[in-house]
N, C-alpha and C positions, 0 to 999 in steps of 0.2 A: 386447542393446544398449540403453543408456539413451537415452531420447528427449528428456527434458526437461533440457537443458543450457543454459549461458549462450550458447554459440555458436548453438544452435537458436533461442533467444529473440531474439538480435540479428537473425538472419536473418528470422524471421517478422514481427517488429515493424517491421523496415525495410520489408517488403512492405505491412504493414497501415497504416503511418503516414498515407498520404493519405486513408484512409477511417476512421481511428480515431475521430475526433471525432464523426462521424455516428452511430456505434453507441454510443460510450461516454457521450455526453451524456444518454442515457436515465437514467443514474444520478445526474444533477446534484442532484436534491432530497436524496438520501441523502448525497451529498458535503457539501452545504451544512449539513445537520443535524449531521453528524459533526464538521465543523470548528467550528461554532458551540458545540458542547458543550465544546470545549477552553477557551473563554473567554480567547482570546489577548489579551495585554496589550502595549502599546507597549514595545519593547525586547526582547521575547521572541525567542529564537533558535529557529527552526522548521526541522525536517528533514522533507522528503517523500521517502520511499524508493519507488522504482518510480513516478516521477512521470508517466510517459508523456509526452503532449504538453502537460501543464500545465493540465489542466481544473480542478484544485483551486485554481489561483491566484486566480481572480476572487472566491473566497469568503474570501480572507485579508485581514485589515485592513492598512492602511498602518501604517508605524511599527515593524514587526517585521523581523527579519533572517532571510531565507529561503534555505535550501539545498535545491535540487531535484535529485535524482539519478536516473539510469536507466542500464541496461546498454547501451542502444541509442543510438549517436551521432546517428542521424537524428532521433529524437524529442527528444533533448536540444536539438538546434538549433531545433526547433519551440517548445520551451519559451522559449528566448531570444527568438525572434521574437514570440511571444505577449506577452512582457513589455514589448516596445517600446510597446505600447498601455497596459498596466497601470502601468508605471513603478514597480514594487515594488523594494525593496532585495533583489535576488535574485542568487544564483549558481546557474547550471545546469551540472551536472557529470556526466560519464560516470563511473559508479562501480557496482561490484558490491554489491548490498544484503546479500550474505552475508559481505562483508569490507569494512566501512565504513572509509574513510580519515580518520577523525576521532579525536581523543583522547577518553578516558573523560570522562563527565559534562560534555558540551558543550552539550546542548540542553534547553530547558524543555519543548518539545512536539514530538511526532513523529507524522506522518501515514502510515499504512499502508493505502492504499486500493487494493483489487483487485491486491494483490501477493502475499499469503501463499498464495493458491491457484494462483499462476503460477510463482513463483520455484522453482528446483530444490530448495532446502533451506529450508523455512519455519522450521524450528527455528533454524538458523543466522541467518536474517534477524531473527527476534524477539530472539534472544540479543544480536546486534550492536546492535539498537535499544536494548535494555536497557542495554548497556554505555555507549553514548554519551549516554544520557539522564541528566539530573541527578537526584539524590535528590529526591523530591517531584514530579518531572516526570510528565507524562502522555502516553500513546500512544492514538490512536484507530485502530481497525481496522474497515474496511468490506470485507466479502468474502463469498463463498459457502462454506458449510461444511455438513457433514452435520448435520442438526438434533440439538440436544443430547439425549443419552440414547438415540439411535437408531443402528442399524447401517446400513451401506451396502446398499441394496436391489439386487436383481439388475438391475433396469432401470437404475438409476443407474450400476452397475458397467459395464453394456454401453454405455451412452451415453458413459461416460468413456473407453472405448477410442478413440473418435473425438475427444472434446473435449480430452483431455490433449495430443494431438498438435498440434491447430490453435489451441486457445484457452486452456483452463484446466483444472485438475484439479477434478473434481466430488466427490471422495471424501475430502477433507481434513477432519480432525477437530480443531477448535480446542482442545478441552480437552486433547488429547494433546500439542499443540504448546506451549500456555502452561504446562503443568505442568513443563516442562523449564527454566523460568525462575523467578525469584523475584517476578515482577510480580503485582500483585493486581488482580483484576477488580473495578471499581467500578460498572460498568453494562453490561448486555447486553440489547439490544433486537432483536426481529425487524424486518427491513426488507423488501426486495423479494422477490417470488416466494414468498409464503406462508411466510416465515421461513427460506427456504433461504439468503438473504442476511441478515447480522446486522451491527448497529452495536454495537461493543464498545469500552469505554474502560478503560484500564489505568493503574495508578500504580506508580511505583518507590518503594518504602518506604525 
């Protein structure tokens, strides 16, 4: 039986929503660095896929048009509440990151923070992001992946039996995901937990 499904993710993140910010704010420095690397300009159309409770929003400049999507209605409502203080030009939408409801070539910039290791099909998510990104547009990825050029260790595989049910998949390999797109990697930096998290920037040629 497949464990990681949209239904399961809706259920677990509905339960986690009251506590999500307490744990996820640990990654705020990396979120900030990732978003700053996009060099967002006024008027840019920005998509956040798997936006959670909207922790990325405070790092976004005013003057851009933001679409924040997530599969879980409870956290999407929290995004909207958060934006009452920030007052950004924002639409918070319940949407599946594997089947984005936007036309091709819509966005200048896309943010994929802590989603590719959680979503059931990361390849579909990245392909959809590529589809809705304008030529020359950029995507930032911040997530946990198997270190480049290494195989999944036995310990990591064992830990993943627990982690993939409750939190996230620890065994995803970014290189095998991105090679199924035509996106080009323009930067790839080690981030948290000794490089198990990475900050990656991609461009659509």
